[in-house]
N, C-alpha and C positions, 0 to 999 in steps of 0.2 A: 274362313276367319278363325274358327274355333281351333284349328291346327296351329294357325300362325301365334295366337295368344298363348297357348299352351308351350309352344317352342320358346317364346321369349322368356316366359316364366322359368322354364327348365333350364334354358341355356344362361338366363340371367343369374338363377340360383347357383349353378356350378361355378360360374365366374366369381360372383361375390364371395362364396365359401372359399375359394381357392385363394383370391387375393387377401380375404380377410386373415387367413392363415399366416401369410407374409406380413401382413400389417401389424397384427397383434404381437407377433414374436418380434419383430424389428423394434416395436414400441418399448416392449419389456427389456430389450437388449441394449437400449439408449440411442437407437438409431433414428434419425429424424425421417419421418415419413412426410413429405411435402405434398403429395397428392394421392388420393386413392379415387380411382375412376373407375366407374362401370360403363362399358361401351367404348367405342372408338371414334375417331373424327372429331367433327366440329362440337364445341362445347353447347350443351342445351340447358343445362343448369349448374350452378356452384354455391356452395356455402362453406365457409370457414369456420372451424373449431379449432382454436390453437392447439397445436402448430400445424394441423393438416388441413388442406382444402378438399373438399369432397366434391366430385363432379359426375355429372350424368352426362354422356355424349350420345350423338344421334344414331349411330350404328351399333345395334346389340350383338356384336360379334366378338366380344373379348373385353378386356379391362386391364388395368394394370395398377400397381403402387409405385409411386415415384420416390426413390428413396435419394437422400441427400449423398452426392457422390461427387468426386473431383472433376469428371468430366460433364457435369450439369450444365444446361443450356443457358441458365440464367446468369449470363456475364455481361458486363458493360463494356463495351469496346470504345478505345478513344475516337472522339469525334461525334458520338451519339449524343443526342440532347435527352435528358430526364427530368423529370420533375420530383423534388425532393420536399417530403413533409417531414418536419422536425417537433420534438417534444420539449418540455420545458427546460430540459438539460442540454439544448441544442444538439441532440442526437438524432439521425436520420431514423425514422420509424416506418417510413413508407417510401418506396422508389416506384414511380411510374415510368417504365421503360417501354410501353406499348406503343409510344408515338402516336397517340390517338388525337383526334382533333378536340376531344374534350378530357383533358388531363385532369389530375387531382389538383386540388388547391395546394400550393407549395412554391418553392423556388425553382426556376428553371435554370439548369446547369448543363453546360456543354463539357462533357467528360473528357479529361486528359489522361487521367489513370484512375484505375478502381481495383480494390482488392476486398472482395466479400467473403474471403476465405480465412485468411489470416489476420491482416493487419485491420481488417473491417474498416476500411476508409474509401472516400470518394474524393477526388480533386478534380477541379475544373473551373471553368469561367462562368461566374454567376451574372445571370440576367444579360447575357452577350458580352459583358465588359472583359475583352482580352488582355487588358493591362495587368490584371491582377488575378492570380491563380488562389482559390480559395479549397481549403481542405475540410471535410466533414467527418466526423466519426459516426460510424453506423451502428445502431444497437443491435446485439447480438441476436434478438428475435425480431428483427425489422422483416417486412414483407416487400416483395417485388412484384409489380404487375408486368408479365411479359407481353411479348408481341402477339399472342394469342388471346390477352386480355383475361389471363388466368392470374389470380393473385396467390402468391405462394410464399412460405416463410424461406429466407435466405439460407444457405447451407454452410455456415461455418465448419472449419475442419473437424473440431471435435465432436460434431453430429453425423459426420459422414460414415457410410457404410464401410469404406476402406480402413477407418481406424478402429472398427469393431475387432474383438479378438476372432480366431478363427472358429471357435465353438459358437459364438454369437452369430457369425456369418453362415455357418453351417445350418444351425438351427433355422435361421431367417429363410434360408433357400429351400429347405426341406419341408418346410411348415405347410406351404401352399398344398403339394400333392398329398400330404398325410391328411390334411382337413377334407380333400375330396374322398379319400379312402374312408375316413371316419364318418362323412356325410353318407356315404353308400350304406355303411352298417346301420347307421340310425334310421334310414330310410326303409331298410329291409325289417327292421325291428318294428316300425310302425305299419308297414305292409302286412305283417304276418296278423296283425289284429284286426285287419279289415276284411278279411276272407275267413270261411270256415276253418276250424281247426285241422290238424294233420290227420289224414285218414289212418283208421286202425285197422288190425286184422279181425275185428268184429263186424258181423254183417248187420247193415242197417236195415235193408230189404232185398227181396228178390224179384225178378222181372217175370210177369206171368208167362207160363209155358216154356221158360227157360230150362237150361240143363241143370242149374242149381235148384230151380224149384220142383223138377222132376225127382231129383235126388233128395228131396226133402230137407234141404238146406233151408232155414229160417232165420228170420231177423233176431239177433241175440247170439247166434251160434259163433264161436270164435275159431278161426282156422288157425290150426297149430302147424301143420306140415304138409306138404304136397310132394308126393313120390318119396317120402322119408326124409324130405328136405325141411329143415325148420324156416318157419315163416316169421321174420322179425319185424316187418311192416307190409303195408298194403302193396308198396313197390314191389317187394319180393313176390307176392301174391300174382301180380299183373304179369311180371316177368316170367313166373313158372307157367301161367296159362298161355303166353304168347311163345313161349319155346316149345311148347307142347305139340305144335303144328296139327293140333286136331286130334291127337292120340289121347287115350282115355287117361284120366288123372286118378289117382289113390289120394283123396284129400281127408286129413284127420282133423276132426273138429271136435271142440268141446261144447255140448249141448247139455244144458241143464244140469251143469256139474259132472256129467259124464263124457267120457272121450269114447268116439267111434270113428270108424274110416268108413266114407262112402266113395263110390265110384261115380266120376263125371266125365262125360265126354263134351268137350268145348264145341260151340258151333262156330262156323266159319261165315264171316260177313265181309263185304267189300265196302271200304271206306276211303272215299278219294282214290280210287283206282287201286287200292293195296288191300290185301287179305288181312284181317285180324281175327283174333280168336277170343270167344266171350263165354262165360258161363252164367252171365245174367245176375251178377250181384253189385250191390252198392254197399260201399264201406262206411262204417259209423265213424264220425269225426270225434277227435278228442279236443274237447273246448276249454280245457283246463289253461290257466295263465302259463304254467311251465312248459307245457307241451307247444303252445304257441311261440313262447320266447325261444324256445330252443330250435324250433324250426326257422324262425327269422334270422338266428345267429349262424345256424348250420347253412343256410342259403347264402348268407353273406360270405362265409368262409368258402365254400365250394365256388361260388360266383368268382372270388379273388383268384382262387386256383385255376379256374379255367381261363381267366384273362391272362395270367402268367404264362400258361401253356400256350395260348395264341400268340402272345408277344414273342415267344421263343420261336414258335413255327413261323412267324413273319420273317425273323431273320434267316431261317432255313430256306424258306421258299417264298421269297418276297414277291408281293403282287398288290398292285394299287387296289383292287377289289376288296382286299382284307382291311382297307382304310376307309375312314369316313371323316369328311370335315364338316362345317356348319350346314351345307347344303344336305348332305347325306343325314346328318342328325336331325335336321328339318323334316325330311321325308319321312324318316322313321318315326319321329315324334306325333307327326300328322297321322300316321297309319295307326299308332299306339293309341291316340286320342279317340279314335273311333270305337275302342274296345272297352273303355271305361276307366274309371279312377284308379282302381287297383293295378291294372296293367301300367298306367302312366307312372305309379308309384314304383313298380318293379323295375320299369326302364330307366327311371331317374337313378335308381339305387345302382343299377348295373353300369349305366353310363358314368356315374360320379367315381365309381372304383376304377372303371376303364381309364378315366382321364388321369387319376391319380397316379396309377401304375405307369402309364405312357409318359407322363411327366418326369418320372424318375429315371427313364433311359438315359444313360450317360452320353448324350449327345450334345454339343454345343448349341445353344439357342433354346434348350429345354433346362428346367431346373434341375434335371439330373447331371447335364453338363456342368452347371456351377457347382453342384455337390461334389463332383468329381474333382474340380479344381480345388475346393476347399479340402478333400481328402489328401490330394497331392501336398497341399500346403502343410498338412498335419505330418505327413512323412518327411518333407524336407526341412520343417522346422522354420520356414519362412515363405512368405507370399511371393507368388509369381508376379513378374514386373507388370505394372498396369498395360504397358504397351503391348507385351505377348497376350496378355488376357484379352485385351481389345481386339487384337488380331483373331484369336481364337473365336471371339464372340461373333466377330463380323463374318467370318467364313461361315461359323454354324448357322448364324441367322440367314445368310443368302442361300445355303443349302436348304434351310428350313422352309424359306419362301418359296423356292422352287418346288419343293414337296407339296406344300400347300395349294400351289396353284395347279399342280398336276393332280392332286387328289380332288380339288374342287371342280376341275374339268372333267375328270372321270365320273364324279358323283353326278354331274348334270347330264352327262351321256347316259348313265345307268337308269336314273331316276326319272328324265323327263325326255329323252330322245329315243332311246334304244326300244 
């Protein structure tokens, strides 16, 4: 149960931050955000704060922002019956197109013609009277209740994504992945303050009867060099000891303000069926604010670089085992949750940066595919036709769906069957 709850929190946070990036930049660009949804599938909860409807859905496996667009589903087809609510100026301010048995209070109209984009008019037969067609003007900020019983603001042309300039569209599309990368950096900066400071080359203590103790290395001694190689960090010290393969090391130390060199022969131990070499020292940590801050930043930067390398390697040597979907993320989250809060934080930072970078891959169906179309528009000086863009998106979505199915099946096999 603990693993499931942590997965929901981690995955939900990743989705929320990603979609919030699209949401906030779209709003700042004057693009109407009709719905901000966390989760997929049937609606669990909704609240509308003009002009956006915020929903939570049953399946915690994603989310989306529904931007006003020309291909929007909220259209009124001739022949359908809607209920219209009017204001004091006889403008339509609310449209119930849900065909619910409990419609809103208003005027029943059988639609003959409707334009909620340009003319903002609805024509039809009022109260079933087919002898006279009545035309109603629709308020620019009117709402419509769709067949899923979700109430959204209509999408006049001036509020649509397609009417924004290319820079606004580019910023909106790239904002989601960038927010995930930013979240990863923020999480690593938080993580670094939840654990002891970075290890230094100063000795905190030595183990009894260890090679270091025998060589009279003491707490407070600073390791300057090993075999004439300067030690800049404790990671350098560990690497030098590991690479010694048990051979005697000449360790230059600073002791009480004086520099001396001692000979130390690492001892060999077997840990998890592997040989390791140790001299029995524990490093003193640097608890300063700047040291911890620098470690958090450097960890985030190095993680970003490793993920870019992994993505490049994926294209060179593709394998489903290098990919993880929600099932794989759940399994990994469940394992990490057993290790403690700091490990969950580090995992969240890594997975957030990973999600952001992967989403920037220029493949149709991902944000990177949309960014690519925006860049092509910049070069061409005009946008790609909606028909061509729709075909590219449809093909990309189909291929992405197949990949998701394959990855999910492989995750189930790897984590629960194999």
